[in-house]
C-alpha atoms as one frame of an Amber mdcrd trajectory, in Angstrom:
protein
 -46.044  -4.763 -43.877 -48.467  -6.669 -45.784 -52.080  -4.635 -45.500 -54.114
  -6.924 -47.528 -53.651  -8.917 -50.868 -56.043  -9.218 -53.718 -56.379 -11.928
 -56.299 -58.173 -14.473 -57.567 -58.667 -17.662 -54.534 -57.098 -20.584 -56.693
 -57.236 -23.090 -53.116 -59.447 -22.945 -50.269 -59.115 -24.675 -46.885 -60.563
 -24.586 -43.787 -56.629 -23.227 -42.246 -55.174 -21.922 -45.503 -56.351 -19.801
 -48.895 -53.610 -19.693 -51.980 -54.331 -16.242 -53.809 -53.008 -15.339 -56.864
 -51.782 -11.688 -57.829 -50.819 -11.138 -61.702 -49.374 -14.880 -61.549 -47.150
 -15.453 -57.795 -49.732 -17.653 -55.260 -49.507 -16.617 -51.919 -50.260 -18.729
 -49.061 -52.329 -17.411 -46.396 -53.567 -18.743 -42.669 -56.547 -17.580 -41.949
 -59.634 -18.701 -39.664 -62.881 -20.928 -39.804 -65.125 -17.268 -40.048 -63.049
 -16.072 -43.019 -62.688 -19.494 -44.909 -66.804 -20.084 -44.637 -67.169 -16.300
 -46.520 -65.010 -17.177 -49.747 -65.628 -19.103 -52.778 -62.818 -20.759 -54.451
 -61.816 -19.079 -57.840 -63.164 -16.335 -57.221 -61.705 -12.929 -56.881 -61.151
 -11.556 -52.977 -59.585  -9.664 -50.736 -58.133 -10.494 -47.546 -56.781  -8.277
 -44.325 -53.149  -9.221 -43.418 -50.593  -9.536 -40.800 -47.080 -10.534 -41.900
 -45.701 -13.104 -38.579 -42.125 -13.321 -38.817 -39.834 -16.197 -36.529 -36.350
 -16.741 -37.283 -37.977 -19.961 -39.349 -40.578 -18.498 -41.520 -42.498 -15.525
 -42.532 -46.014 -16.339 -42.254 -48.963 -14.389 -43.667 -52.757 -14.809 -41.886
 -55.449 -13.068 -43.404 -58.923 -12.203 -42.752 -61.827 -11.216 -44.477 -62.710
  -8.709 -42.210 -61.098  -5.655 -41.129 -62.509  -5.749 -37.468 -61.432  -9.691
 -38.006 -57.967  -8.507 -38.309 -58.186  -5.762 -35.205 -59.089  -8.664 -32.991
 -56.565 -11.167 -34.016 -53.964  -8.106 -33.388 -54.654  -7.383 -30.176 -55.230
 -11.109 -28.978 -51.951 -11.907 -30.597 -50.471  -8.487 -28.172 -50.627 -10.962
 -24.802 -48.087 -12.421 -23.434 -48.681 -16.214 -24.104 -50.761 -15.651 -27.545
 -48.905 -16.243 -30.052 -50.695 -16.548 -33.347 -52.300 -19.798 -33.342 -53.757
 -19.746 -30.478 -54.822 -16.340 -31.982 -56.409 -17.447 -35.135 -58.387 -20.467
 -33.015 -59.692 -17.781 -30.846 -60.725 -15.986 -33.983 -61.610 -19.578 -35.374
 -64.093 -21.152 -32.387 -65.863 -17.160 -31.654 -67.346 -14.281 -34.084 -66.011
 -11.172 -33.282 -68.958 -10.493 -31.688 -69.068 -12.740 -28.930 -65.631 -12.766
 -28.232 -65.953  -8.690 -27.531 -69.108 -10.081 -25.531 -66.865 -11.970 -23.561
 -64.105  -9.499 -22.976 -66.824  -6.942 -21.832 -68.869  -9.358 -19.740 -65.550
 -10.155 -18.422 -66.520 -14.091 -19.525 -64.161 -16.593 -18.716 -65.716 -19.785
 -19.346 -66.293 -18.620 -23.366 -62.940 -17.656 -24.215 -61.741 -20.854 -22.497
 -64.358 -23.101 -23.751 -61.170 -22.311 -26.876 -59.027 -25.651 -27.505 -55.843
 -24.361 -25.977 -57.019 -21.899 -23.590 -56.628 -22.202 -20.361 -58.272 -20.414
 -17.477 -55.280 -18.350 -16.346 -54.737 -17.478 -20.021 -58.404 -16.769 -20.876
 -57.807 -14.486 -17.094 -55.208 -12.788 -18.840 -56.755 -12.158 -22.258 -59.955
 -10.033 -20.215 -57.503  -8.342 -18.272 -55.582  -6.935 -20.889 -58.163  -6.359
 -22.992 -61.398  -5.474 -21.461 -60.431  -1.278 -21.349 -60.093  -0.952 -24.969
 -62.678  -3.461 -26.047 -65.378  -1.340 -24.181 -63.929   2.266 -26.341 -64.139
   0.579 -29.672 -67.193  -1.633 -30.746 -66.665  -4.943 -33.333 -68.789  -6.142
 -35.719 -68.503  -8.866 -37.755 -71.724  -8.531 -39.742 -73.990 -10.317 -37.437
 -75.030  -7.390 -36.118 -75.264  -3.898 -37.611 -73.391  -1.398 -35.159 -71.840
   1.637 -36.751 -68.504   1.229 -35.902 -67.462   3.391 -38.390 -66.166   6.802
 -35.469 -64.492   4.039 -33.729 -62.760   2.827 -37.158 -61.827   6.374 -38.361
 -60.881   6.985 -34.266 -58.380   4.074 -34.391 -56.730   5.761 -37.842 -56.866
   9.122 -35.860 -54.794   7.279 -32.973 -52.737   5.144 -35.137 -51.983   8.624
 -36.755 -51.223  10.575 -33.637 -48.905   8.042 -32.005 -46.483   7.747 -34.928
 -46.841  11.695 -34.804 -44.924  11.734 -31.170 -47.885  11.255 -29.098 -48.056
   9.578 -26.210 -51.138   6.365 -26.063 -52.664   7.249 -23.434 -52.702  11.461
 -24.261 -53.508  10.459 -27.530 -56.441   8.417 -26.862 -57.657  11.202 -23.601
 -57.739  13.340 -26.446 -59.554  11.848 -29.169 -62.350  10.610 -26.650 -62.803
  14.019 -25.664 -63.393  15.613 -28.899 -65.682  13.028 -29.744 -67.630  13.194
 -26.494 -67.973  16.849 -27.397 -68.119  17.501 -31.494 -69.882  14.139 -31.689
 -68.879  10.726 -33.633 -69.221  11.704 -37.350 -65.977  13.627 -37.702 -63.469
  12.591 -40.854 -59.512  10.881 -39.718 -58.390  14.361 -41.341 -60.421  16.362
 -38.269 -60.706  14.056 -36.130 -56.412  15.441 -36.267 -56.294  18.487 -36.717
 -58.593  18.767 -33.714 -56.434  17.258 -31.619 -53.265  18.510 -32.778 -55.231
  22.130 -31.923 -56.367  20.300 -28.647 -52.866  19.251 -27.479
């Protein structure tokens, strides 16, 4: 999987960009929020997600890691594909999406083009617990997210090591509650391995 693309922005369109990396131009679909943060002709770095179908390999890019994380959460929902996920992160900022989901605000999500009442309710139902555990920031508010990023990285590592997601989440949450949110990814993983 391609985690990010770093190169010169050679073409900018509201729906996609082309980034030149050592003579290879990558066409990447973007959100309107990402579009507003990019300047054509300058070097940029986009966090990417590669979506593979039978007839296409499509790269999606995001200027902020939080936006990519929200996008990935959204497309994990049945009935929400990458196109719909991109529409949601284009219509609302990361913090607006997080607030709508944690406050169970169906109307805000339903106001996005192509989202019906049932899909909006499904998004809230399936994501509200995840979004309450994680703090998302899109640069508008200065909510510290480093400990949550460390938690997510540690969680990913523990799952890769064979832990069940729910066990790993509970273990990490109890470590953070006991020892504080300042712990590094490595410290979280070591403590979780000792605790289990």
